[in-house]
Every structure is written in C-alpha cells, then in structure tokens.
N, C-alpha and C positions, 0 to 999 in steps of 0.2 A: 285828230287833235285830242283824243281821249285815250289815256293809258289803260288798256283793258285789264292788265294784270293788277294794277293798282286799284281799279274799280272793284274787282272781285275781292281783294283783300279788305278794302274798306267796308264792303258789304258784310263780310263775315264778322269783322270786329263790331260793326254796328248792331248786327242781330244779337250778338252775345250780351252787349252792354246796355241796351236800351230797355227801360222799364215802363214805358207808357202803356196804358191799357185803354180799351174802347170806352168812350163816354156815351152812355145811353141817350142823353139829351142831344149830343152832337149827331148820333146815329139817326135819331128821329128827324132832325133837320135835313140831313143828307138824303134820307129816304124820299124827300120831296123834290129832289132833282128830276127835271123832266127831259127825257130823251127826245120827245117830240118837239119841245120848244127849242132844244139845241139844234135839231135838224132843220126846223123852219128858219131859225136865225142864220144858220150857215147858208141856206138857200138864198135868203135875203141879201146877205153879205156878198155872195157870189154874183148875184144879179146886178149889183152896182157896177160891175166890170172892173177895169184896171184902175186902181185907186192910187195913182202916183200924185205927188205933190203938185198943186196947181190945176188939177183936173176937176171937172164938174162931178165926176164919180166920187172923188174923195170928199168933196163938200156934201154930196147927198148922203154918203155914209156917215159923216160927222153929224149931220142933222138927225139921222136915224138913231144914232147912239145917244145923242143928247135928249131926244124926245123919249127914248126908253126910260132914262133915269127920271125925267120929269113925270112920266106916267106912273112910275113906281112910288112917287111921292118925295123924291130927294129934292131938297131946296137949295143946297149948297153945291151948285153946278157952275164951274168956272171954265170959260173958254179962254185959253192963253195963246194969243197969236205970236208968231215969230216969222221972220223973213230971212231967206238966204237965196243962193243963186237959182234954185229951182222954183222959187216963188214964195208966196205966203201961205202958211198953214196954221193949224191950231192943235194944241194939246187940250184934252178934255179932262178936267180934274173934278172929281166928285167926292165930297167928304161926308162920312158918317161919324158922328161925335160919340166918343166913349164916355162911360159913366164915371170912371174912377180916375183915369189919366187922359183927360180930353185934349191935352196939348202934347201927347206922345202918340206917334202914328205908326201904323202898319201900312206900308205902301204895297198895293197889289196892282201890277201894271202889265200892259201889253201894247204893242203897236198895231195900228189899223191901216196904215198905208201899205201899198203893194207895188210890185214892179213887174212889168212884162205880162202880167196875167191877173186874174181875179183874186189870187192869193187866198183861196178858201182855207188851205192849211196854214200858209205863212202870210198873214197871221189872223185869218178869220177865226181860227180855233181859239186863240188867246182872247180875241175880242169877245166872242160869244160866251166863252167860259166865264170871263169876268162879269159880264152882264147877268148871267145866271146866278153867280155868287151874290151879286148886289141885290138881286131880287129876293133871294132866300135869307140874306142877312139883314134886310131892311128893318124888320121889327124885332130883331134879336138884340138883347142888351150885350154890349161888349165893354170890357174894362178900358181897352185902348181904342182910340179913334182909328178909323180906316180911311185911307185915300185910295179910291179906285181911279187909276189914271190910264187913259188911252193916249199913247204918244203917237205923233206923226213924224215923218222924216227919218224913221229908223233905217229904211232901206238906202238912204243917202249918207249913212254914217252916224246914226244915233243922234241926229240933229235935235229932235224935240226933247229927248231926255237930257242931253247936254245943256240945252237952253234952260230947262226947268231947274236943274241942279245949280247952274250958275246964277240964274235970275230969281229963284224962289228959295230953294233949300239953303243956299249959303247966306244971302243977305238977310233972310228972315230967321236964320238959325233954327230951322225946323228940327225938332227932336224926333228923329226917325228911329224906331226900335228895330225895324226889319224891312227890307225890300224883297218882295216875292214876285218874280218875273215869270210870265207865261209866254212862251214863243214856240210855235210849231209843235202841236201835240195831236196831230191828226192821224198818225200812223200811215201805213202803206197798204193799199188794197191788195189782197191776195197773200199777205204775210200774216204770221201769227203775232198779233200786236198785244202782248200780255206783259210787257215790261215798260216802265216809265223811268226815265233818267232824272235823278234829283241832282241839281248842280250846286256846287259849293265854290267858294273863293279859294284859289290856290295861287293868286298873283300878288304883285306889289300894290299897295303897301301890305306888309305881312301882319300888321297889328290887328287887323280885323278878321284874319283867317280862322283863328280858333273858334270865335263866336259864330262865324259862318258855318263851320263844320258842325257845331252843336245844333244850329237851326236846321241845317240840311238833314241831319240824322232824325230830328223831330219830324221834319217833312216826310222823310221816307217811311217812318213809322205810321204817320197818319195816312199816307197813300195806301199802305198795306191794310190798315184797320178799316178804312171807309170805302175801299174799292176792291175789285178782284185782281188788281195788278200786282206783279212783283216789282221790285225796285233795284236800281243800280245807282251808285254815286259816282259822279264825274266832275270834271272841272268846268267852271262857268267861263263863258267867253262870248264876245261878239254879239251882245244883245243889250237891251236898254237898262239892265242893272249895272253895266260897267261904269257909266259916269258917277253913279252913287258909290260904287266900290272905289273908284279913283279918289273920291272925297272922304274915304275912310269909314264908310258906312257898312253895315252888315247886310249881306245879300244871300239869297238862295233862288232857285228857279226850277222849272220843269221843261223838259225837252223830250221829244219822241225817241224811242230806242232805234227804230228803223228810220233813218233819215230819208225823207221823200226825194226821189230822183228828178221830180218835175217842178221843184220850187223855182220861182222866178221865170216860169214859162206859162204859156196859155193853158197848159194841162194841169196847173195847180187848181184842181176843182174837186167837187164831191165824188166824181167818178173814180178818182185815183186815191181816195183815202178811206178811213174806217170810222164811221160815225159812232159806232158802239164804243170804240176806244176813246173818243172824245168824251163820251158820256161817263165812262169809268174814270178818266182823268179828272173830270169836273167834280165827281163825287169825292175823290180823294183830296183834291185841292180845297173843296169846301170844308172837309173835316180839318184840314191843316189851317185854314183861315180862322175857323172857330177856335182852334187851339191857340194860334198865335195872338189873336185879338182878345183872348180871355173871355170868351162868350159864357154866359151863365143864364140859368132859368130863374125867373122871379119866384 
C-alpha cells in the first residue's frame, strides 16, 4: 500500500528543504525517556491477554491505563462509552491544558484493543508510548493543549475514533491543530529496525493534504533529531487518524518500517518484536510532541 519510489523521492526533498534544528531543552526532556519503564509496561499490557471489545481483559487494561494517568496527577480524565455489535467499550481521553492556546488541541492517539492475541506490538506499543509521553510532558509548559486519547474498537473498524469524531469533535467544534497517531511501532525481532515510517495524508479530501505534508516533514525531522532512527515518508491509511482526516483535519502518524508478520495472532508478543526500537521511536515521538505543542522552558 506504500509507493516505495515516491517515499524515497519525498525523503530526499524533505532532507534538502527542512531547517529545523535540535532544541536543547527538548533534548533534555527526551533524555528522561525510560527504556525499562517501556519494557515493564509492554509486559503488563501483554499479560492482560486478548483485549477484544467486551472482554474482561480489555476492561482490566482500560483500568490500568486510567490509573496510570491518575497516578501521574492528571485530573481531566474522561471515559467515553460507546456501544456497537461487539459490545460496549470506552475511549480514554486525557487533557493537558496549554498556556497560550488552551482551546486549541494537539491530539496524540493510539488504540488499546487487540484481536486474536495480546497485541503487544499492535497496539501495546502505541499505548505504552503515549503513556510515557504523558509522564514526561506532565509538568512541561506547552502553548497548545494536548489530548492523549486511547481509542477502543479500532480492530473492528475504527469504531471508537469514529464515535469520538462524530459525537465530540464535530458537535463541540473542537479546534484541533494536529492529530498524531501511533500504531504498531514494535519492529520485528531479528531484523535491523533502524527506520521509522512517518505517515502523511494523501487521500480525499485534498484540502488538508498540504498541511499534513508539512506536519509529517516536521515529524520526520524530530524523529531524526531526537532518536537514532532514519525516516521514510509514506501514505497514511487504516488507523484511528482516518476519521479525523475524513472530517478535514490535519493528520500525521508513525508506523514500523518492517511490518510484523504475526499481528492479529497469538504470537504478537514481546518475543517477536524489538523493545529498543520502541524506545527509540518513543524518544523521537516525544521530541515531535514537544515541537507540535509548542513546549517551552520557564
């Protein structure tokens, strides 16, 4: 689904034209990223088992995620229920208020439901990455507000994100500056996992594509500045940013270069992925989140 020739061309053009430089304050925050915490959280996520909608495992995982935010001191934690044929589940929406533009939001999202297996890569990696970002951003001043959103029902057709867009974003006319989606960034055990794919909007409506391209190039720069990963740019598809994109909003995202062959099976576990890769992706994503949200040092 990704045009390799176009990806390479886009990468060349990006490297020539982008002028972002490393921010020493951001680098200091990124240096606090904990590989041991990431590993322990991935183990915890895996141990909940198969987290399909309607299962006790998914409820236990939801409670674990919610408790983490509460333990970090977040007070604006909203549980948004929705019901469809698979059962009732919840989106978890956590808001950090910005100092200059409190009513304009950067959405950082990932889904936490799984199918046929524990889903440690798809999408324990996104889940754990966002919790690590939330921990390290908690006491950092940002110009824009951030919404950390853990969607459910993704594996059944982006159900939770569609519900959120239809029932929150549209009726409340939320001013969303950017949607930053994390889905499956665990790499493949035994492969050289040194490239992260940065995803941009190349679909209809076309009105938001140019801004998505700019945001994705900024993302790629941050990934290179704050991690040891190389980057490629490719098309966004089939994840929780798409309902936002369909609504005309600006999206970007991260996806592993080597797509795991065991997703949606019982083997989607730690034994088949690369934890150091998740650590590096988290560092780069944190640098990007600081950039997108306009973080600053008092």
